[in-house]
N, C-alpha and C positions, 0 to 999 in steps of 0.2 A: 507496418500498418497497411501497406498496399496489398500484401498477401492476404490479410484478413478481409479487406474489401473485395478482392477478387474471389476469394472463397465464398463469401456471402453472396456475391453477384451470381456466381456459378450455381449455387444452391437455389437461388430465386428463379433463374432461368430454367434449371432442371425441373423444379417443382411446377411452375406455371406454364411452361412451354411444352415440356416433354412428359410431364406427369410422374416424374421420379425425383427423389431427393437424396442428397448426400447426408446420411443419417448422423454421422459424427460431426458435422459442421458446427452445429450450435454449441456442442460441448467444447470443442476446440476454441471457438470464438470466446466463450465465457472464460476459459482458462487463460487465453491470450489477453483478454481484457483485465483480468485479475492481476496478472503479472505486470502488465503495462502500468496500471494504476499504482500498484504498490512499489514499483521501482521509481515511478514518478514522485511518490511521496518522499523518497529519500532525497531527491534533488531539491524539492520544495523545502524540506527541512534544512538542508545544508545552506541554501540560499536565503533562508528566513523569509520566504514568500508565502507562508501559510496565512489563512484568514486570521485576523486579529481585531479585537475590539479595543482599540488603543486611544480612545478619545482622552481619557484621563492620564494613562501612562505616557502618552506621547507628549504631554505638557510638563512632565516631571523633568527636573534638571539636577545635575550634580550627583551627590551620594544617594538621594532618593530614587533617582532613575536607575542607578547601579543596583541598589537594594531591590527595587521592583523587578529588574531584569534577572537578578540572581534567584529571587523567589519563583518567578515564572519558569526559569531554567530548571530549578529543582522539581517543580510540579510536573513539568513536561517529562523529565527523566523518570520520575516515579510512575507516571501514567504509562509511558512506553515500556518500562521494565515490567510492570504488572500485566499489561496487555500481551507482551512477548511471552511471559511465563504461561499465561492462560492459553495463548495460541499454540505454544509448544505442546501443552497437554492435549489439545485437540488433535494436532497432527500426529502425535505419538499414538493416541487412541485409534485414529483412523488407520494408521499403519498396522497396529496390533490386531484390529478386528478385520482388516482387509476389505474395508468398504469400497465399493465400486459404483459407478454410474449404472443404473438399471438397464439402459438401452444398449450401451456399447462396452460395458465392463471397464471403463477408464477408472483408474484409482483416484478416489476423492481426496487423498492427501496432497496431491499435486497442486490443485488450486488453493488449498488451505496453506500449503507451504509458502505461497506467494505472500500471504498475510504475515506469516512469521518472518519471512525474509525482509519484507518492507519495514516491519517494526524494529527488528534487530539492526538493520542497516541504518534506519533513521536515528536510532539511539547512538550508533557509531558516528554518524554525521554530526549529531548534536555535540558529542564530545570533541570531535575534531575542530569544530567551530566554537567551542565553549568560551574562549577568551573574548572573541568578537561578539558572541551572543550577549554576554554579561556587560561588556563595555559598550555595547550598542554600536559596534562598527560593522561595516559590510565587508 
């Protein structure tokens, strides 16, 4: 993250002090941010720290809570699997068509691969912590 901040700072100084800019800085920062966010999603999924509206579900006890957690787990698995499949289609299409960033020629499948990686790894993290997810243990 410090490298990203330093790169952005160098670009700002170059642009406003010396009148030149590092052309590829913004593209690299967007790619860096995408990868950081989607790898972070995996950690959040594994730790079960995602945002939740649990006013009702938090008050459930016993088998009702377990059933509710199992349904939420199944829905999350279905959503992640569907989104992963769609993301894979986008990445493959971008690789096949050779789409690149217009200003620097950077392949656009790279930032989109971050989305796919985050979704698939989140699905894996969900399965690794499945028993704790359903039984509602940390």
